[in-house]
Backbone as a ProteinNet text record, in pm:
[ID]
protein_1_A
[PRIMARY]
MQSNILQFSKYHGTGNDFIILNRMDGGQKLQPDTIAALCDRHLGIGADGLIELWPSSVAEFKMVYYNADGFVGSMCGNGGRSVAAFAFTERISNKEMTFEAFDGLHQASILQHDTNDYFVDIQMADVLSYDCDGNRLLVDTGSPHYVCQVDNLSEFDVVEQGRQIRFDKTISQNGVNVNFIQKKGHQVFMRTYERGVENETLSCGTGVTAAAIAASLWFGTEQHEIYTRGGDLQVKFIRQDQTFRNIQLLGPVQKVFDGKININQKFTSIRPI
[TERTIARY]
2744	2788.7	2781.3	2877.7	2882.6	2758.9	2710.5	2586.5	2599.3	2723.3	2738	2729.2	2724.3	2708.7	2560.4	2508.5	2366.7	2343.9	2262.7	2223.4	2094.7	2089.7	1973.4	1944.6	1827.1	1790.7	1742.2	1762.7	1715.6	1609.5	1490.4	1379.1	1327.4	1258.2	1186.7	1054.1	955.7	826.1	807	812.8	806.5	898.4	1021.2	1122.2	1122.6	1023.9	1018.4	1098.6	1220	1313	1331.1	1361	1362.2	1473.4	1532.6	1619.4	1527.6	1534	1444.5	1525.5	1484.6	1553.5	1459.9	1509.2	1434.6	1462.5	1362.6	1374.8	1291.3	1256.2	1170.2	1236.5	1369.5	1442.9	1503.4	1451.5	1504.7	1612.5	1674.4	1780.5	1804.9	1914.8	1956.2	1869.7	1818.8	1737.8	1828.1	1788.2	1865.2	1819.9	1914.2	1884.9	1849.7	1771	1730.8	1847.8	1958.3	2071.1	2135.7	2134.3	2188.1	2098.4	1966.3	1873.4	1888.7	1897.8	1914.9	2044.6	2151.5	2279.9	2271.9	2203	2186.8	2107.4	2007.5	1922.9	1987	2095.4	2160.4	2208.7	2176.5	2207.4	2352.2	2423.3	2562.9	2659.4	2624.6	2718.7	2674	2555.2	2504.5	2462.8	2365.1	2313.1	2226.7	2143.2	2054.1	1915.7	1813	1674.8	1580	1453	1348.5	1304.2	1335.5	1296.5	1355	1340.6	1387.9	1269.7	1258.5	1147	1201.2	1141.5	1173.4	1052.1	1076.9	973.8	994.2	893.4	897.1	785.6	797.2	687.1	561.4	445.5	316.9	230.2	149.6	57.9	-74.5	-95.5	-224.2	-210.1	-86.2	-64.1	66.2	104.1	226.2	352.6	344.6	456	405.3	487.7	457	556.5	505.6	589.2	606.1	731.3	761	840.2	784.5	843.1	906.4	1029.7	1100	1122.7	1093.6	1126.1	1277.2	1320.2	1463.2	1527.1	1445.5	1500.3	1530.5	1494.7	1527	1414.6	1301.1	1192.4	1076.8	1004.1	893.4	792.2	750.6	651.9	518.6	424	292.2	293.6	178.8	171.7	239.1	306	371.5	322	249.7	190.9	293	389.2	494.9	584.2	602.2	677.6	606.4	474.2	396.5	403.1	398.6	409.7	550.1	652.1	790.1	814.2	758.7	780.8	707.9	596.8	527.9	615.6	679.5	770.3	888.2	940.8	1052.2	1009.9	893.1	845.9	826.4	776.5	759.6	895.7	990.3	1123.4	1198.1	1181.5	1250	1173.9	1064.2	981.2	922.1	898.4	827	677.1	634.4	493.6	481.2	359.4	328.3	288.1	236.5	199.2	82.7	-3.3	-113.7	-78.4	-87.5	-42.3	-122.9	-116.8	-171.3	-60.8	-43.5	57.9	3.8	68.3	30.1	114.5	52.1	123.9	72.4	120.7	88.4	-62.5	-134.1	-276.8	-365	-308.5	-388.6	-341	-429.9	-395.3	-413.5	-323.5	-329.9	-315.5	-391.8	-372.3	-290.8	-203.1	-122	-113.4	-95.9	-85.6	27.3	109.8	210.4	141.9	104.8	27.6	117.9	239.9	336.8	475	560.9	696.6	788.6	896.8	996.9	1133.5	1211.6	1344.9	1331.9	1379.5	1376.2	1261.8	1170.1	1058.2	927.1	844	717.8	607	484.9	367.6	281.6	260.2	204.8	78	-19.6	-147.6	-156.7	-184.5	-201.6	-333.8	-405.1	-530.6	-502.1	-551.7	-533.2	-654.9	-640.5	-750.3	-863.1	-986.7	-1100.8	-1087.5	-1139.5	-1141	-1287.3	-1323	-1461.3	-1486.4	-1379.4	-1395.6	-1275.8	-1295.9	-1191.3	-1243.5	-1156.3	-1191.1	-1159.4	-1262.8	-1242.7	-1321	-1256.8	-1328.1	-1274.7	-1306.7	-1265	-1117.3	-1045.9	-904.7	-809.6	-855.2	-762.6	-838.7	-768.9	-822.2	-726.7	-779.6	-705.7	-763.3	-678.8	-729.8	-620.2	-660	-566.9	-588.1	-488.2	-494.9	-398.7	-380.2	-277.7	-168.5	-150.3	-67.9	-146.4	-124.7	-200.8	-150	-243.5	-206.6	-288.5	-220.8	-281.1	-265.2	-375.7	-372.5	-427.6	-357.1	-409	-372.2	-445.2	-422.5	-331.1	-244.4	-159.8	-169	-129.8	-138.8	-6.8	102.1	235.6	319.6	270.3	331.6	477.4	511.5	648.7	749.5	708.5	800.6	777.2	680.5	639.5	748.8	768	867.4	807.1	813.9	751.8	814.8	946.9	1015.4	979.3	988.5	960.7	814	724.5	582.2	535.2	588.5	551.4	595	714.9	765.4	677.9	632.1	547.3	418.4	355.6	230.2	256.5	363.4	395.9	410.5	470.4	496	392.1	285.4	182.1	92.9	104.4	30.1	-119.9	-161.7	-305.3	-365.8	-281.3	-327	-319.3	-205	-186.6	-83.9	-119.6	-28.1	91.7	74.1	181.6	249.7	212.8	273.1	197.3	213.6	134.8	218.4	195.1	254.4	178	246.4	184	195	80	75.2	17.7	89.8	44.4	4.1	-117.5	-164.2	-205	-199	-246	-315.4	-433.2	-508.1	-479.6	-435.3	-410	-490.9	-598.2	-687.7	-750.5	-732.1	-784.8	-678.8	-560.8	-451	-429.4	-394.2	-365.1	-219.4	-143.7	-2.4	15.5	114.8	133.8	281.2	313.3	444.7	422.9	516.3	495.5	613.6	582.3	678.1	643.7	740.5	711.8	773.7	690.1	739	827.5	926.2	1019.6	1136	1109.5	1216.6	1257.5	1157.6	1172.6	1230.8	1174.6	1216.6	1111.9	1127.9	1041.9	1085.3	988.1	1016.1	960.3	1014.9	974.2	833.3	784.2	650.2	608.9	479.7	427.5	297.6	291	173.6	50.4	65.3	-50.1	-88.8	10.5	-17.8	-93.7	-56.2	-128.4	-272.5	-290.7	-425.7	-506.3	-444.4	-510.7	-542	-449.2	-471	-586.1	-597.9	-707.6	-842.2	-845.4	-968	-1001.8	-900.3	-921.7	-974.7	-918.2	-962.5	-1107.9	-1146.9	-1285.6	-1378.6	-1339	-1421.7	-1429.9	-1317.8	-1312.4	-1351.4	-1310.5	-1329.1	-1433.1	-1476.1	-1571.5	-1516.1	-1384.2	-1321.8	-1342.9	-1353.9	-1368.1	-1240.7	-1159.6	-1030.3	-925.1	-849.6	-759.3	-616.9	-554.7	-412	-343.2	-251.3	-182	-37.6	7.8	141.4	235.2	338.7	439.2	572	667.8	799.2	870.4	836.7	901.8	828.3	706.6	629	480.7	402.9	257.2	198.6	97.2	28.8	-121.5	-186.2	-331.1	-396.4	-510.5	-589.4	-731.1	-780.5	-918.2	-991	-1117.3	-1196.9	-1344.4	-1424.7	-1569.5	-1612.1	-1671.3	-1718	-1864.3	-1891.9	-2027.7	-2063.8	-2147	-2177	-2045.1	-2007.9	-1884.1	-1774.2	-1787.2	-1682.9	-1615.8	-1495.6	-1415.3	-1372.3	-1415.3	-1392.9	-1326	-1269.7	-1199.9	-1096.3	-1015.1	-913.9	-796.4	-757.9	-642.3	-540.9	-414.8	-303.8	-218.5	-203.9	-134.1	-23.5	89.3	197.6	323.5	426.5	550.6	637.9	714.9	819.1	942.8	1057.6	1181.7	1279.6	1340.2	1451.3	1576.7	1650	1769.9	1893.9	1914.6	2028.6	2017.8	2097.4	2119.6	2256.4	2273.6	2403	2427.2	2546.9	2585.8	2657.3	2638.7	2708.4	2738.9	2852.3	2893.2	2829.3	2728.9	2656.9	2731.6	2842.9	2924.7	3032.7	3040.3	3139.1	3100.5	3197.6	3171.5	3126.4	2999.1	2949.1	3001.5	3055.7	3104.3	2989.1	3010.3	2904.6	2944.1	2843.5	2869.9	2913.8	3027.5	3083.6	3036	3000.7	2968	3094.2	3084.7	3200.8	3163
-424.6	-389.5	-238.1	-181.8	-37.9	9.5	130	180.6	214.8	231.2	266	143.5	24.2	-97.7	-130.7	-127.9	-149.4	-293.6	-366.7	-501.3	-491.9	-562.1	-553	-687.9	-699.7	-813.9	-761.8	-841.1	-806.4	-908.3	-858.2	-941.4	-885	-969.6	-916.8	-989	-914.5	-969.9	-951.8	-1060.9	-1058.5	-951.8	-948.1	-859.1	-718.6	-683.9	-555.2	-572.7	-513.3	-551.4	-442.2	-488.4	-399.2	-434.5	-330.4	-343	-332.7	-429.3	-430.3	-425.1	-335	-314.4	-343.5	-416.7	-444.9	-334	-248.8	-138.1	-161.5	-285.6	-313.7	-276.2	-274.4	-232.8	-94.4	-17.3	116.3	113.2	225.9	232.8	374.9	392.4	524.1	567.3	689.7	741.9	767.9	718.1	735.3	860.6	931.6	1050.7	1011.1	1094.9	1060.1	1030.1	1104.7	1079.4	944.3	901.5	769.2	659.6	675.7	577	567.6	682.4	682.3	613	636.2	572.1	420.5	375.7	232	167	238.2	183.1	192.1	266.8	282.5	147.2	116.1	-16	-31.1	77.1	70.2	90.2	181.8	221.6	181.6	122.4	79.2	-66.7	-100.6	-237	-263.7	-166.5	-178.8	-224.6	-139.8	-176.3	-71.2	-112.3	-17.9	67.6	21.5	96.6	35.7	106.2	60.2	60.2	-45.6	-60.1	-78.9	-6.5	-24.1	-80.4	-171.4	-222.3	-157.4	-83.2	-16.4	-71.5	-56.8	-95.9	-14.9	-75.2	-9.6	-28.5	72.3	63.2	-1.3	-23.5	-75.6	-206.1	-251.6	-373.1	-436.8	-543.9	-614.8	-538.2	-457.3	-369.3	-263.6	-163.1	-57.2	-63.3	-59.9	-59.2	85.3	129.3	261.2	238.1	283.9	258.4	386.1	371.7	481.6	444.2	538.2	517.8	519.8	478.1	473.7	612.8	718.1	853.7	896.8	811.4	838.8	899.1	927.1	994.1	896.9	925.5	839.4	829	706	682.5	644.1	615.8	570.2	418.8	355	210.5	140.1	30.5	-52.2	-195.3	-247.7	-380.2	-491.9	-491.4	-593.1	-574.6	-449	-423.1	-478.5	-463.1	-517.9	-669.8	-733.4	-878.8	-922.9	-848.4	-881.4	-861.9	-754.7	-726.3	-829	-883.2	-989.8	-1114.8	-1149.1	-1264.7	-1240.8	-1118.3	-1082.9	-1093.4	-1039.2	-1041.3	-1184.5	-1270.2	-1410.8	-1477.4	-1451.1	-1512.4	-1465.6	-1338.1	-1281.5	-1306	-1380.9	-1414.8	-1291	-1189.2	-1071.5	-1101.5	-1189.9	-1227.3	-1373.6	-1425.1	-1558.6	-1552	-1662.1	-1665.1	-1571.8	-1548.4	-1454	-1328.6	-1213.7	-1091.8	-971.1	-866.7	-735.6	-633.5	-546.4	-442.3	-308.6	-204.8	-67.2	-17	56.1	112.6	253.1	312.9	451	472.7	372.8	388.7	315.6	277.2	212.3	72	-10	-144.7	-244.5	-343.2	-449.3	-583.9	-681	-819.7	-891.8	-979	-1057.4	-1200.6	-1292.8	-1435.1	-1497	-1576.2	-1656.8	-1788.1	-1803.5	-1920.4	-2041.3	-2015	-2121.8	-2069.3	-2159.7	-2121.3	-2240	-2222.5	-2326.5	-2259.4	-2267.9	-2204.4	-2055.4	-2005	-1861.9	-1822	-1913.5	-1886	-1882.8	-1786.4	-1765.1	-1738.3	-1765.9	-1721.3	-1644.2	-1516	-1424.1	-1357.6	-1349.1	-1283.2	-1161.5	-1045.8	-923.9	-859.3	-809.9	-739.9	-593.2	-543.3	-404.2	-321.9	-190	-101	-108.3	-93.8	-88.6	30	13.4	122	161.3	279.5	324.4	433.2	492.2	597.6	597	646.7	652.5	737.1	766.1	843.9	756.4	712.5	614.1	651.9	631.6	635.2	519.7	518.1	406.8	402.3	510.9	519.3	508.5	554.5	554.4	548.4	496.7	489.6	561.7	651	713.9	660.8	594.1	530	525.9	536	522.4	386	299.5	165.7	154.2	265.2	277.9	369.7	375	472.1	514.5	636.4	682.8	619.5	574.5	506.8	556.9	562	590.4	464.3	410.7	289	321.3	278.4	294.4	172.5	152.3	39.3	78.4	-14.7	2.5	-125.9	-116.6	-231.1	-305.4	-243.2	-301.6	-298.4	-360.6	-345.7	-389.7	-497.7	-549.4	-451.4	-371.8	-274.8	-132.5	-113.3	22	91.1	221.5	300.6	343.4	254	276.3	394.4	406.4	511.4	649.8	670.1	801.2	838.5	746.8	777.1	784.5	696.5	698.4	825.5	873.2	995.7	1115.4	1123.4	1235.8	1239.9	1123.1	1116.9	1140.4	1082.1	1093.3	1238.2	1323.4	1463.1	1560.1	1508.7	1594.3	1650	1778.6	1841.2	1843.6	1832	1828.2	1694.5	1592.9	1461.3	1450	1489.6	1484.1	1587.7	1668	1770.4	1709.6	1592.6	1529.5	1415.4	1394.5	1285.5	1155.8	1064.9	942.2	828.8	707.4	589.2	558.7	506.9	487.7	341.8	282.9	142.5	130.1	57.8	30.9	-116.2	-143.4	-281.2	-319.2	-449	-503.9	-636.6	-651.1	-775.8	-862.9	-985.6	-1083.3	-1207.8	-1227.8	-1337.7	-1313	-1407.6	-1392.1	-1339.9	-1305.1	-1264	-1113.5	-1053.4	-910	-892.6	-823.2	-797.6	-651.3	-621.9	-486.7	-451.7	-326.5	-269.5	-135.9	-99.7	14.8	109.7	239	344.7	391.5	382.6	407.5	539.6	624.1	750.4	720.8	805.6	781.8	695.2	597.7	521.7	595	657.1	732.3	644.1	524.5	429.2	319	229.2	111.7	14.3	-43.8	-151	-281.5	-393.9	-523.1	-562.3	-499.7	-529.2	-417.3	-410	-310.1	-363.6	-387.7	-448.8	-360.8	-232.7	-143	-117.8	-123.6	-109.8	-228.3	-348.3	-469.1	-463.1	-414	-397.5	-300.4	-189.5	-92.3	-153.8	-233.3	-297.1	-396.6	-470.5	-566.2	-494.3	-379.6	-299.9	-247.3	-200.4	-153.6	-266.5	-386	-500.8	-535	-525	-551	-447.3	-320.6	-212.4	-217	-245.1	-238.1	-368.4	-480.2	-608.3	-696.5	-659.1	-739.1	-871.2	-880.1	-1006.8	-1035	-1162.6	-1205.7	-1271.1	-1326.1	-1381.8	-1272.8	-1244.1	-1129.9	-1173.9	-1238	-1266.2	-1169.8	-1092.6	-990	-1035.2	-1028.1	-1074.9	-954.7	-951.8	-845.3	-903.4	-819.4	-866.2	-947	-922.1	-992.7	-1115.7	-1138.8	-1253.5	-1223.1	-1320.1	-1310.1	-1288.6	-1204.1	-1174.9	-1193	-1237	-1254.4	-1144.5	-1099.1	-1001.2	-1055.6	-1061.3	-1103	-987.5	-970.4	-867.6	-899.1	-827.1	-831.8	-700.1	-708.3	-586.8	-565.1	-452.6	-415.6	-288.4	-302.1	-190.3	-137.5	-17.5	39.5	50.5	-23.4	-23.3	-160	-161.3	-283.4	-301.1	-412.4	-435.1	-570.3	-584.7	-709.6	-747.7	-651.2	-672.9	-749.9	-857.9	-937	-940.4	-922.1	-930	-1049.6	-1145.4	-1270	-1295.2	-1347.8	-1382.8	-1423	-1458	-1505.9	-1393.9	-1429.5	-1343.8	-1430.5	-1371.3	-1446.6	-1364.9	-1433.3	-1371.9	-1389	-1279.5	-1283.9	-1307.7	-1222.8	-1242.3	-1149.4	-1177.5	-1087.7	-1023.8	-903.1	-838.2	-731.7	-674.9	-564.6	-461.9	-335.4	-229.2	-115.2	-50.4	63.8	189	245	359.4	490	487.2	607.8	617	513.9	519.6	627.1	676.9	778.9	709.3	725.8	666.2	746.6	674.8	739.3	801.1	918.3	982.1	978.5	982	981.9	1119.7	1126.1	1255.7	1294.6	1419.7	1464.6	1467.5	1430.1	1435.1	1510.6
3185.5	3051.4	3033.9	2961.3	2942.8	2867.2	2904.6	2848.9	2700.8	2651.4	2509.6	2418.9	2476.3	2397.2	2388.7	2268.7	2246.3	2200.1	2276.4	2235.4	2154.3	2043.9	1956.1	1892.7	1836.3	1753.5	1619.9	1516.8	1381.8	1341.5	1306.5	1260.4	1128.4	1053.3	937.3	920.8	870.4	833.5	685	610.1	463.2	402.4	451.3	394.4	450.6	529.7	599	727.3	735.4	842.4	946.8	1070.4	1185.4	1282.8	1340.6	1457.3	1578.8	1671.1	1786.5	1915.5	2006.1	2132.7	2249.3	2347.3	2469.9	2570.5	2598.1	2691.6	2817.2	2844	2959.3	3091.1	3095.4	3215	3198.3	3104.6	3079.2	2973	2951.9	2852.1	2807.6	2738.8	2690.5	2573.2	2575.2	2466	2345.2	2231.5	2109.5	2036.1	1981.2	1903	1758.8	1690.1	1553.1	1460.1	1472.9	1382.2	1411	1537.3	1572	1516.2	1530.4	1476	1324.9	1258.1	1112.7	1072.7	1151	1121.7	1140.9	1245.3	1268.6	1155.8	1103.2	996.9	858.8	845.8	715.4	663.6	538.3	484	437.9	427.8	385.5	501.3	593.5	697.9	838.5	850.7	980.6	979.7	1064.8	1068.7	946.9	914.3	800.1	839.6	814.9	847.9	791.3	776.3	737.8	856	977.7	1095.8	1221.5	1331.8	1462	1558.5	1639.5	1732.9	1874.4	1968.2	2109.8	2182.9	2276.2	2367	2502.2	2548.9	2677.6	2766.2	2898.6	2987.4	2955.5	2980	2957.2	3080	3110.5	3224.6	3185.4	3054.6	3008	2928.7	2907.4	2828.2	2872.4	2806.1	2844.8	2808.2	2705.2	2669.1	2572.4	2550.5	2455.2	2340.5	2219.3	2098.7	2051.6	2040.6	1983.3	1855.6	1745.9	1613.2	1556.5	1508.6	1442	1295.9	1207.3	1066.8	1046.5	929.5	899	899.2	891.2	898.3	1041.6	1139.8	1279.5	1360.9	1298.3	1368.5	1396.2	1504.6	1544.5	1431.9	1402	1298.3	1358	1271.7	1316.1	1325.8	1322.5	1338.9	1221.2	1250.9	1149.4	1167.7	1068.6	1080.9	1087	994.4	997.8	1119.5	1161.8	1283.9	1405.4	1408.4	1518.9	1523.2	1406.6	1403.2	1446	1402.1	1439.1	1587.7	1642.6	1784.2	1870.9	1822	1894.6	1901.8	1789.4	1788.4	1882	1882.6	1970.9	2117.6	2151.7	2290.8	2339	2252.3	2288.5	2308.6	2218.8	2227.9	2352.2	2387	2502.6	2633.4	2625.9	2742.3	2809.6	2730.9	2779.2	2782.6	2693.9	2687.4	2648.3	2659.7	2611.7	2464.1	2411.6	2270.2	2239.5	2337.9	2322.6	2402	2337.3	2405.5	2362.1	2444.6	2411	2428.4	2329.9	2343.5	2296.8	2347	2316.9	2200.8	2108.6	1994.1	1966.6	1860.4	1824.4	1814.3	1759.6	1733.7	1834.3	1949.9	2052.2	2084.3	2138.9	2181.5	2066.8	2063.6	1963.7	2032	1983.5	2026.3	1921	1964.2	1871.8	1921.1	1826.4	1858.6	1777	1844.4	1774.7	1739.1	1614.2	1572.5	1546.9	1498.7	1475.2	1512.5	1558.7	1595.4	1577.5	1502.5	1482.6	1471.6	1579.2	1587.4	1560.3	1445.9	1417	1323.7	1298.1	1208.8	1287.3	1255.4	1326.3	1224	1263.9	1188.5	1287.2	1259.2	1359.2	1306.5	1394.8	1367.7	1458.6	1399.1	1478.5	1442.1	1543.6	1518	1493.3	1381.2	1343.8	1387	1382.4	1420.5	1317.1	1364.6	1273.4	1178	1057.5	958.5	937.2	985.8	983.7	880.1	827.5	727	633.3	513.7	411.6	297	202.3	83.1	-37.2	-108.7	-215.1	-340.1	-455.4	-582.9	-667.9	-794.8	-879	-909.4	-879.5	-915.6	-797.3	-679.6	-565.4	-434.6	-334.3	-197.6	-105.3	-23.9	85.2	215.5	296.9	416.8	522.5	649.5	761	824.2	812.8	871.9	990.5	1058.6	1162.1	1114.5	983.1	911.2	787.5	739.3	623.3	493.9	409.7	285.9	167.9	54.8	-75.1	-158.6	-212	-293.6	-430.9	-536	-670.7	-755.1	-865	-953.1	-1068.7	-1108.5	-1226.9	-1309.1	-1435.4	-1526	-1542.8	-1503.5	-1529.2	-1402.4	-1296.7	-1164.5	-1162.2	-1230.3	-1223.2	-1282.9	-1382.7	-1444.6	-1396.9	-1309.8	-1270.1	-1190.2	-1211.6	-1139.2	-1005.1	-907.6	-777.2	-704.5	-712.7	-637.4	-691.3	-822.1	-879.3	-865	-902.7	-895.6	-750.3	-666	-525.6	-456.2	-489.6	-426.7	-461.9	-585.2	-625.9	-545.1	-526.5	-451.2	-302.6	-250.4	-107.7	-63.5	-150.2	-113.9	-171.7	-230.6	-289.5	-178.1	-151.3	-41.5	-67.1	-192.3	-220.5	-179.9	-161.7	-117.5	34	91.3	236.4	278.8	376.5	426.2	497.6	559.3	636.1	561.5	436.4	360.6	380.2	285.8	286.3	228.2	275.3	213.9	85.5	-14	-144.9	-186.7	-221.6	-261	-401.3	-486.1	-621	-628.2	-676.1	-680.6	-822.1	-848.6	-975.8	-948.8	-1005.3	-991.7	-1112.8	-1085.8	-1191.9	-1158.9	-1232.3	-1199	-1063.3	-971.4	-836.3	-739	-789.2	-702.5	-710	-594.4	-587.3	-546.4	-630.1	-605.7	-566.6	-481.3	-429	-418.9	-449.8	-422.1	-351.4	-261.5	-171.8	-171.2	-177.4	-145.3	-4.3	87.8	228.8	276.1	332.1	386.6	508	532.7	643.1	601	514	448.7	322.1	257.3	131.9	21.5	13.3	-87.9	-93.5	-188	-191.1	-82.3	-13.5	81.4	24.5	71.7	17.4	60.2	165.3	215.1	309.6	338.7	432.9	488.9	619.7	680.9	677.3	713.2	706.5	560.7	470.3	327.7	272.8	314.7	274.1	324.6	447	501.4	415.5	376.8	289.8	153.6	99.1	-31.2	-25	85.6	101.3	107.3	174.1	179.1	40.1	-32.8	-169.5	-257.3	-243.4	-322.9	-292.5	-166.9	-129.1	-190.5	-187.5	-241	-392.7	-459.6	-605.2	-673.2	-614.9	-682	-613.8	-494.1	-420.5	-371.3	-355.4	-316.8	-168.7	-137	1.7	54.1	-35.2	4	-12.9	91.5	88.7	118.4	23	31.5	-63.1	-10	-87.9	-108.4	-232.2	-267.8	-280	-197.6	-201.5	-247.5	-273.7	-318.2	-210.3	-82.7	26.9	74.8	27.6	71.9	71.1	114.7	107.9	247.8	253.8	379.8	361.6	467.8	465.8	549.4	503.5	578.7	590.8	713.6	739.9	807.4	773.8	841.1	824.5	899.9	884.4	822.1	702.5	635.9	670.7	733	769.8	695.4	592.8	502.5	445.3	480.5	427.2	532	641.5	744.9	750.7	806.7	815.9	961.5	1021.9	1164.1	1186.8	1307.3	1343	1237.6	1202.4	1098	1156.2	1089.5	1129.5	1015.8	1051.2	956.2	995	903.6	933.8	832.9	883.1	793.2	867.2	792.3	851.8	907.4	1009.2	1066.7	1083.1	1063.3	1082.4	1166.6	1266.1	1339.7	1256.4	1235.5	1151.7	1236.7	1339.6	1429.7	1549	1651.9	1765.1	1747.5	1802.3	1788.8	1894.6	1892	1978.1	1892.1	1927.2	1853.7	1950.1	1930.8	2011.6	1952	2021.3	1966.2	1986.7	2058.9	2073.3	1966.8	1882.3	1775.4	1676.2	1603.6	1503.9	1376.9	1341.2	1218	1099.2	1003.9	881.9	807.6	754.3	674.6	526.5	441.7	298.4	255.8	186.8	145.5	5.6	-14.2	-150.6	-234.1	-358.6	-449.5	-576.9
[MASK]
+++++++++++++++++++++++++++++++++++++++++++++++++++++++++++++++++++++++++++++++++++++++++++++++++++++++++++++++++++++++++++++++++++++++++++++++++++++++++++++++++++++++++++++++++++++++++++++++++++++++++++++++++++++++++++++++++++++++++++++++++++++++++++++++++++++++++++++++++

């Protein structure tokens, strides 16, 4: 097959969607503008990010994640769960696997599988330090996150308020993902403004992990199911004093479709008017 024809799969984890490429046998390096064009929701395939699977010398494969802006991102929890489902489907790995990512090695398990539906558990990195007060949490769960509480989450202007915090240099010199949470009874709801996408996403795995840690610190909760606009995710961990270890992120993944696209085609650009 000609090298300009790119074979891909589309997966999503609770609405957080990804273009996934199998690079185990090599492949053409994509430029940031091409990745951004592929992720464009109007003129491309459409996705929150693009993930490549490459060979690894220390694990079954290496996950390289690109944000929708075309540049390499940090760890993506829903992306990691989606890539585990992809690796299992493509017979790159069995149901139990270890893979390499931006923040180190991760174990993942396909707990359930039925046609294009999966339930996936991924182990996240331990969280040993963070900056927390009664109003906000700054924590790195594989990606940097800012978590704060709001009273009107369903009507809250996530994009405008999230953008202000994301680009606030007094908070983070390199930018931060922003999560707004609201506790209703025993339930914690979350909405996210994601850097690199520069918009609200329907879900965020590392953000859900950060929200679960915030809920433990602020509310003392032991059950950590976080409700996002794209679906519900579970977070399990062992809290030892003020550290969080053996963190697991669990939830559904769905394969959307397989496809091919000519990456040498001229992608239409949006014209100013």
